[in-house]
N, C-alpha and C positions, 0 to 999 in steps of 0.2 A: 832649439837644437835638442832639448830635453824631451819635448813633445814628439818628435820625429822618432827618436830611440824608443820612446814608449809604444808608438805606434807600430814600429817594426816588430818589437817585442811580442805584442798582442796579436799581430798577424801570424808571427811564428808560432806562437802558442796555439792560435785557432787552427792553423794547418797540420800542425804535428800531434796535438791532443784532442781537441774537440770534435773536429770533422771524423776521424777514426773511430773516436768513440760512439758517436751517434751512428755512424753506418755499421759498425760491428754490433752496437746493440739492436739495430732494427733486424740485421739478418739473424741473429742470434734468438731473439726473442719470436721472430715469424717461424723460424724452424722448430723451435721448442714449442710453440702453439700447434704446429703440425703433428708434432709427436704426440703431445698431449690429448689431441683430438683422434690419434689413431687413424689419420687420414691416409686411406688405402692407395690413393692415386698419387700420393707425394713419397712413398716408400721407394725410393732410388738412392743406390749408394752414393750419389751427389749430394743428396741432403746432409749426409754427415760431414762432408767436406766443405758444404757452405758454411755450416756451423763452425767449423774448425777454422776457417778463413775469417770468420767473424771474431773469434777469440784471438787469433793471429793478428788482425787489425790493431785491436786493443793493446795486446802485450807488445808488439813490435813498435808502436807509437812511444808507449812508456819508455822500453828500453832505449830507443833512439833519442829520446829526450835526455835519458840519463847520460848516455854516451856523448851527446853534444854538450852537455853541461860539463862532464869530466873532461873532455879532449877540446874544449874550446879555445884553451891558450895554446895547446900544443897541436899543430896541423899534421895530423897522421893520415895520409891519403890512402894508405893500404887498407885501414879500417873503415874509411868512408866507402873505398870501392867495394870492399867485402859486403857492407850493408846495401848498397845499391845492387849489386848483382843478386843477393837473396831476395830483395824487395822486388826486383824487377822479375825474376824467374816465378816467385810466388804469385805475383799479381796477374802475369801472363796466363797462368795455370788457373787462377780464379776468375779471370774474364771468360775463359772458355766454360768452366763449370757452372758459373752463375748463369750464364747465357743460355747455355744447354737447359740447365734445370729449370729455369723460369720459362722455357718454350715447353717443357714436358708439362708443367702446371698449368699453362695457358691451353695447351691443345686438349687437356683432359677435361671431360665432361663433369668432373668432380667438384661438388659446390664446397666442400670444406677447405680447399685452398683459396677461396676468394677472400681478399684483403687488399688494403692500398699497401701492404708491405710487398706483396706479390709484384704489383705493379712498380714499386720502387726497385725492388730486386732485378725486374726486367731492364729497366731504364739504367740502373746501375751496371748491369752486364753489357749493354750497349755502349754506355760511357767507357768503361774499363777497355772493351775491345777497340774502340775508335782511338783512344789515347795510346795504348801500346802498339797498334798497327802503325800508327803515325810515328811513334819513337822508333820503333823498328825500321820503317822505311827511311827516316832521316839519318839513322845510324848506318844503313847499307849505302845510301848515295853518299854520305860522306867518306865512307872508307873508300868507295869507288873513285871519287873526285880526288882524294890525295893519294890513291895508289896510281892513277893516271897522270898525276902531276910528278910522280917520283918523290914525292916530299915524305922522307923517312922520319924527319924529326916529330911531325904531327901525329904520324902513326904510333910512334913510340910512346908520346905522351899519352895518347887515349889508351894505349895497352897498360900502362902503368895503372 
């Protein structure tokens, strides 16, 4: 039993800290390398937002971990919902920004943006777009399904 608890803790730690740190570091270091090279083809307003998103990933993962440790004993659904709404909104915006910015870099003939991190950013933009499109689609279908059944109890639970 103890090993299953430790395995669950390690998976939670991986999901909430390690992956966002790695992704955030890759995005920040790539954007900083473009800024240091003074890469002309990368100078777009989205470059700044992609870098801020990397910082957001790191800080939000730390903040989420601290909040989960503090409120682990107390089931505070309103705080969890606020975090979900903030995270969902920023990640949808980031999916668009990362995807469109990586397309700008790929379509340009500029050599200074060539890096494995550009390819990573491109695939990460695709992944975010697919995941959040599916989540949005599933939420819409769920609302339509429950509204068509007239099941107000489920809708009120989702609303909270």
